C-alpha positions in Angstrom: -23.5 -80.6 -49.9 -24.6 -80.0 -46.3 -24.3 -76.6 -44.5 -21.0 -77.3 -42.8 -19.4 -78.3 -46.1 -20.8 -75.1 -47.7 -19.4 -73.0 -45.0 -16.0 -74.7 -45.2 -15.9 -74.3 -49.0 -17.2 -70.7 -49.1 -14.9 -68.0 -50.5 -14.3 -64.8 -48.6 -14.6 -61.3 -50.1 -12.1 -58.5 -49.3 -14.0 -57.4 -46.3 -14.1 -60.8 -44.7 -10.4 -61.3 -45.4 -9.7 -57.9 -43.8 -11.7 -58.8 -40.8 -9.9 -62.1 -40.4 -6.5 -60.4 -40.7 -7.6 -57.3 -38.6 -6.5 -54.9 -41.4 -8.3 -52.5 -43.7 -9.8 -53.4 -47.0 -7.3 -51.0 -48.7 -4.5 -53.0 -47.1 -6.0 -56.2 -48.7 -6.3 -54.5 -52.1 -2.8 -53.2 -52.0 -1.4 -56.7 -51.3 -3.5 -58.2 -54.1 -2.3 -55.5 -56.5 1.3 -56.4 -55.7 0.5 -60.1 -55.8 1.7 -60.6 -52.2 -1.1 -62.8 -51.0 -3.2 -65.7 -52.3 -6.4 -64.7 -54.0 -8.7 -65.7 -56.8 -10.0 -63.2 -59.4 -13.1 -64.1 -61.3 -15.5 -61.9 -63.2 -13.8 -58.8 -61.9 -14.2 -59.9 -58.3 -11.5 -60.8 -55.8 -12.1 -63.7 -53.5 -10.0 -65.6 -51.0 -9.9 -69.3 -50.0 -10.0 -69.2 -46.2 -7.7 -72.1 -45.7 -5.1 -70.6 -48.1 -5.3 -67.2 -46.3 -4.8 -69.0 -43.0 -1.8 -70.8 -44.3 -0.4 -67.7 -45.8 -0.9 -65.8 -42.5 1.3 -68.3 -40.6 4.0 -68.7 -43.3 4.6 -65.2 -44.6 7.8 -63.3 -43.9 7.0 -61.0 -41.0 9.5 -58.4 -42.2 7.4 -57.8 -45.3 4.4 -56.6 -43.3 
């Protein structure tokens, strides 16, 4: 796997997801707790697939914040 593939396939942590969405990490954790956004939980860690987060950003109901 070359570097560009690794970057494309890399998972984001809560801080990176928060930076992308321009929100706080606590906002991210609250949405995850309520199962309101796509995430992966593994070994006690929460990770995000960047492409899924981008899709979710543009398809979520704006009235739900």
